[in-house]
N, C-alpha and C positions, 0 to 999 in steps of 0.2 A: 224445424230448425233448432229449437231449444234442445231437443234430444241429441242431435248431432254435436252441438256445442258441449253438452254435458259429457258425452263420450270422449270428446277431444281433451277436455280438462282432466277426466279420469285417466286417460292414457298418459298424460304428462306427469300426473301425480304418481302413477304406478312406476313409470320410468325413473323418476327421481328417487322413489323408494328403493328400487333395486340398484340404482347407481351408487348410492351412499355406501351400502355394505361392500360393493365391489371396490370402491376407492379405499375404504377402511381396510379391507383385506389386503389390498396392494401395499398399503403403508406397513401393515403388520408383517408382511412377507419380505419387505425391503430391509436390508439388502440381501440378496441371495448369491452374490458373487462379488469379487473385488471391485473397488471404485477407483477410477483413474483420477488422480489429482494433478492437474497441469500446473506447473510452476514456471512463470514467465521469464525467469532469469537463471543464470548458471548456478551450479552447486556452490554453496558458500555465501551466496548473496543473501541479504537480509530476508527477502521474500521466500527464499529456499529454506532458510532457517526456521521462519515462522511456520511455513507449510509442513515441514517435516515433523516439527515438535507437536503441532496440533494433529497432524495425520496419524502419528503413532498412538496418541490417546484415543482418537476416534476409532482406530482399528480395534483397540481393546474394548471400547464401549459397545461397538456395533457388531463385533464378531466376524468382520471381513476386513481385509487389508485395504487401506487407502494407499494406492501405489503411486509414488511420486514420479512425474514425467516432466523433466526439465525441457522446456521448449523456448530457449532464449532467442531473441531476434526482434528487430523493429521496435525497440523500446517497450517491449512487453506486448505489442500488438499481435505478434504471431500467435502467442498462446491464447489471447482473447478471441482471435479469429477462429482458431481451431475449436475452441469451446462453443462458440456461436454456431458452428457447423455440425457439432456432434449431436447424436440422438438425444432427445429430451426425455430420457428414461431414468435419470438420477444416478447414472453410473459414470458421469463425467462432470467434474467441477474444476474451477480454477481459483487459485489464490491470487488476487490482484492487489497491486499497490496503487498509489495515486495516478499511475499511467492511464487508467481508464478515464480519469477526469481531465488529464492533461492533453491527451491525444486529439480530441475533437478540435482544439484550437491550434494544434501543432502540425497536423497532417491534413493535406487537401483531400485525400481519399483514403478511406479505411476499408478493409474487407468485411467489416461488420458495423452495425449501429448498436451501440450499447443499450440504448433505451428500448430498442425493438427486439434485438436478438439475444439479450442476456437478462437474467432475472437475479436480483440480489437474494442470497440465502441468509447470510449473517455477517455482521461486523465482527472482526476477530481480535485485532491487537493494534498497538501503535509502538513506534520506536522514535525517540527524539533524535534530531540532528544536532551535531556539535561542530562548531567552527574550530579547526586546528591550524596551527601555523608551524612552519619549520623553526627549530630552535634559534636559528640565526635572525629571524624577524624580530625587531625590537618593539614588540607590542604584546603586552600581557593581558590587556583588557580590550573589550570591544571599542570603547571610547578612544583608546590609544591607537587601535588599528585604523579606525576611521580617520583620525588626525594624521596618521602616517600616509594613508591613501590620498588625503587632500594635499599633503605636502609633496607627494610624488605622483602626480597624475600620469597615468599611462605607464608607470614603472612596475608597480605591484601586479602580480597575476594570480589567478586561481585555477585549479584543476577541477574538472567535473567528469561525470561518467558519460557525457555526451549531451547534445542539445535536447532540452525538454525534460531532463532528469531533475529530480527534486534538488540535487546539489547544484545544478546549473541555475534553476529558477530561484533558489534561495539567495544565491549571490546577486542575481539580477534584481531581486526584490530589494536587497540592501543598497545596491547601486542606485536604484530608482528613488528610494526613500531619502538617501543622503546625498544624491547628485555626485556620485563618485565615478572616477575613470579607472577601472581595474580591468586588466586584460583577461579574457576567457581563453583557457587552453583545454579543449575537449579531448577526452580519451575514450577508448572503447571499454567503458565500464568504470564503476567507482573504485574497483580494486586497483586498477592502473593509476587512477588519479591519486589514490592514497600512497602508492609506491612513489609517485612523483613528488608528493609532499614530503615523504620521508627522506628522499635523496636531495631535496632542495631544488629540484627541477622547477617546481612551482612554490610560491610563497605560502599559499593557503589552499585549503579545501574544506568543504562542508560535507560531512559524512555521518552515517548512522552511528550512534553510540555503541550499538551492539558489535559492529565490525571493527571499531577503532580502539576499544578498551585496552587490549593487550599492548598496543603500541604507545598509548598514553602512559600506561604503567611502566613501560620500559624507557620512557622519556624520549622516544623517537620523534614525537611531535608534542607541541604544547597546546592544551585546550584553552580557548579564549572565552567562549560563551556557548551555552546550550540554547537552542532556538525554541524555547517553550515558556510556559507561564510558571510551571513548577520545576523545582530541581529534580534531577535524575538520581535515584538512590545509588546507582553504581558510580556516579561522579558527584558526590555530595558537595565537594569543594568548589565546583564550577558554577558560577552564577548564571541565571537565566537572562535572556534578552530583556525581559520585563524588568528584572532587578537592575539591569545595566542602564535602564532608561530608554529603551527602544522597544516598546511593547508591540509595535506593528511588525517587527522583524521576528516572525514566528513561522515555522514550517515543520510540521511533524510528518513522519512517514506512517501512513495508516494502511491497514490490510483488511480485506474482507473476502468472502467467498461468493462466487457467482456460479450459476448453472445456465444451461441453454434455456431460452424462452420456451414455454410450453411444458416444462417439467411439472408433473402433477403436484397440486397444492399439498396433498398429504405427505409427499416425499420431501418437499421443501420444509414443511413443518417439522418432520422427523429430524432432518439434518440440523435445523436450527436448534431444536431441543437438545440434541447430542452435543452441539458446539457449546451451548450454555453449560451442560454438565461437565464437559472437558475443561472449560476455562474457569469454572468455579471450584475445581478440584484443588485443594490446598497445596499438594505436592507439585501439581502442574504449575500453579501460580509461582511458587518458589523457584522452580526450574526456569521458567520464562524470565522472571525478574532478575535472576542471577546472570542472565545473558543480555540484559538491557532491554528486554521486551516487556511492555505493559499489556496485560490481558485487558481487552476492551470489548466484551461481548455485547452484541446488540441484535435486534430483530432485523429481518429483511427490510422492513419499512424504514428503520433508523439508518441502515446502510444506504438505502436508496436516497434518503434525504442528504446524507453526507456526500454522496457522489454528486448530487445536484448542486449543492452549495459550493463544493470545491471546484466543480467545473466552471462556475462563474468566477470564483476567486482566481484560479489559474489563468483564465482567459484575460483577466485584467493585468496580471503580471506579464504575460506574454505580449500583450499589446503595448504596455508601458515600456517594456524592454526592446521593443521593435523586432522581436523574433518573428520571422516570416514562416508561414506554413511550408512544409517540405513536400 
């Protein structure tokens, strides 16, 4: 009996010995062809901007192109579902926004389970949100806007990119914190909500600093507050919600990379290392920061923890706002 057990142990050790070089060789040979980078929103959207900027640098570093594949739909869930169903070979990744943490509380049924079907590769970047108003709105600070909303319950309105988007949930968070009655006007995307704010069709919208900067500079809209703890370098004159006296009114848009569950550990590690190299490149950092994007490299484990904590936070906002699952 002892002899057979020894042989079994020896077999396991030998198998493990040969498996390591195979996995190591796989990582060394990777990539051997272009990598599909699925982007969950249309061209020009913040996630598209982040994905393309990082994808270009990764293409340089890894010697094979990261090919952008815009798959907009279902609040980002179409892209996440496609990634979950893709082969777990390292040749499909997705750049996700907070939609991966919002969707479990917003949708009754999804085509994927993020915890089971997707694996975090790396945390990538963040973009701060800014509240802007049409120039006709007589409020220049967050305190003044809140006072105006209290004086005109049900009169002021705000535009969003649709139910469950960060610009929707950010406004609902403010309404919940300050017990305000502001009317929600959903649009098919943040771009249309921004157009509505420029034209005066809505009084206010909360949108990414990266996408609204040119319109602020052209005075098409007036910035009121940035929903963050620290000021944004591209909008140094705009106070943060913390400085304005409302520290709980914070909501950043963060981005990270996911791959299909089962992707080899060596490939995940290689991707993460290259993301760190890309985001620590000085020229890359300057390019991103000039567009209102803050590089925020992190490990797969750090990104997984961010998703977990944000899933809990967004669930609380959705419940408090009375948003029912679709």
